N, C-alpha and C positions, 0 to 999 in steps of 0.2 A: 539658474534653471535646473530643475531637478533631473537627475538622470533616470532613464526609465530602466526598470529591472528586467534583464533578459530571462527567457525561460528556454529550457531544452527538453528535447523529448527523451523519453525514456531509453530509446534505442542508442541515442547519442551519449547519455550518461553511461550506458553500459558498455558501448565500444571504447569511450575514453577511459574507464576504469580497467578494461581489459588490456589497454595498451601499457598501463603500469604493472598490472598483475601478470599477464601471460606473455607480454612482448619484451619485457625488461626495460622499458622506458622509465626514466626517473621522473617523479612529480614535476619538477622544474622544466624539463624537456617537454613533456606532454603538455603542460600548461602554455608554453610558448608556442607549440605547433598548432595547438587548438583554439588558442586566444581566450582561455578560461582562466579564472582565478584559482589560486591554489588551495585556498580554503574549501571551494566547491569540489574540486577533484578530489581532496583528500577525504571529503564526506562521502563522495561516490565510491571511492576504492574501499573505504571501511564498510559501506553498506554491502558492496558486493562480496567482500570477504565474509561478512556476517551471514549473508544469503547462502553462500557456498557452504557455510558451516551448519546450515539447517535453521537458522533463526529467522523468524517471520519479521519483516520491518514494520515500522510504524508507518513510514512514509510509503510513497508508491513504489513497488518493488522492481527491481531492475531485471531479474531472471524471470523467464516465462513460467518455471514451476512455482515460484513464490507469487507471481501475479495470479495463477490459477487459485492458489491457496487463498490469497486475499479475496478474490471474487466468490469462492465457496464459503468463506467465513462471513462474508457481508450477507450472502444467501440465507445462510443458517440463522443469523441475527434477524433477519426480516421475517422469516418463517415462524421464529419462535415469538416474535412480536405478535404476528397474525394469530398465532396459536393461543396466546394469551388474550387476546381480544375476544377471540371466539368462545374461550372458556368462561369470561366474564358475562358475555352475551348470553350464553346458554343458562348460567346460573341465575340471571336475571328474568329470563322468560320462564324458567322453572319456578322461581318464586312467585312470579304473577300468576302461573297456572295453578299453584297451590292455594294462593289467595283466592281465587275464583271459585274453586271446588268446595271451599269451607263455608 
C-alpha cells in the first residue's frame, strides 16, 4: 500500500525553520519534535536563509515579504501577457482598416 504524501502549510514550514535558525534547535531535535523528515526540514531552513538573504525562491515563499514579491511578479507577468495580446490585436485591427481604405 502506497504511503500518502503529507503537505505542510507555509506557516508551519516557516516556524519549523525558525526553530533551527532563531531558537538554536538542531535539525535532528526539531525533526523529532515536529515529526517531519530531516531532508524536508533542511530544505526549509535553506530556503528561509536564502529568503532572508534577499533571494526570491522558486517554490512558494516562506516569508511574507517574499510572498508579496512573488504575487507582484505573477501580476507583472500577467499584465505583460495582456499588453502583448492587446498590441497584436491593435496591429491586426489597424491592418484590416488599412486594407479597407485602399
